[in-house]
Structures are given as C-alpha cells and as structure tokens.
C-alpha positions, -999 to +999 in steps of 0.1 A: +510-931+068+541-911+069+576-925+066+605-906+081+641-911+074+668-892+092+703-886+080+733-864+088+745-879+121+781-887+128+811-879+149+821-843+155+845-825+178+831-804+206+823-769+193+816-783+158+784-785+138+762-810+122+730-807+101+704-834+105+678-840+078+645-858+080+629-867+047+592-875+048+571-895+024+535-905+024+507-881+034+510-844+028+541-832+047+526-798+053+498-813+074+522-822+102+539-804+129+574-817+131+597-824+160+632-835+168+638-855+199+669-872+213+677-901+236+710-907+252+719-941+268+702-946+301+681-914+297+645-908+286+637-894+252+637-856+254+623-829+232+649-809+212+630-787+188+596-784+171+582-766+141+545-759+135+530-771+103+522-735+093+558-725+097+547-697+121+561-712+153+593-729+164+601-743+199+634-753+215+645-770+246+664-746+269+695-767+266+698-761+228+683-727+225+707-704+206+727-733+193+702-754+173+679-743+146+650-762+132+637-755+097+615-771+072+612-772+034+576-783+025+585-784-012+612-810-004+592-827+024+622-823+046+628-809+081+663-800+092+681-795+125+712-774+123+733-780+154+761-756+162+785-754+192+780-790+200+790-801+235+796-834+253+760-831+266+746-834+231+755-870+220+724-891+215+703-908+190+683-881+173+648-888+161+624-868+140+587-872+145+555-860+128+523-850+146+490-844+128+484-814+149+451-795+144+465-762+155+486-750+126+506-727+148+516-752+174+541-781+178+541-802+210+571-809+233+554-841+244+565-871+225+534-893+230+513-871+208+536-877+178+521-901+153+552-911+133+588-916+141+620-921+121+646-947+129+670-922+145+705-911+136+735-912+160+753-880+170+786-884+188+807-855+201+844-859+210+859-837+236 
C-alpha cells in the first residue's frame, strides 16, 4: 500500500506559479513511477506529467510542456510539480498517482494503470 498526499494548490493569477507536492508513505517510493493528472469540471481526467522510477525519463502533456516541471526526491518520498506561466486553461483538481511499473525508465500517460492516487489539490487561476 502507498498513501499519497498532495499539497500546494491554491489561487494564483494568470502568469503566476505554484509548486505542488505529493508526499508518499508506505512501500518503497523508488519502486513507483509517478504521475500528475488533473481533472477540470465536466472534463475527463487527463495526464499532465510523469516521472519514471529510475529518474531517467520524464513525460509531459503538450499543453504544459515548457511550463511545468516534474521532479522527485526519493530521499524525501516526494514528487513535485512546478507550474509556471499558469493560464486560465490550467485550473483543475490535480492528482498525483503511483504506478508499480516494471520498466524503470517508463511512466505511463494512461491513468488506469496507476495503482494509487492522492485525494487531489485544487488549482485556481484568476485572469
């Protein structure tokens, strides 16, 4: 079992920045590929960013590439999502997720493969 707790959401002006954190407890954090997803009202949950458990590979949705950065600190059992240049298209509940992925260099964009999910943190962007 892995427990995931997100924090860092809030209200920010368009063009501003936020850093989300996801603290993990339970099984060895480094065994998991980690992903960030988001879900806006009336929309399906979508992939935002992923980080392989080896730390070799990162993946981003086209809509956030160049603005968001995913990172992880295995010593702190934490994954981060630095979000810069936020736009009115970014507001959503952001979720982190953990996937016991066999390939150490891969993180999936497909949410059903993820085994554990946090409760989500709300991000709101004012124009």
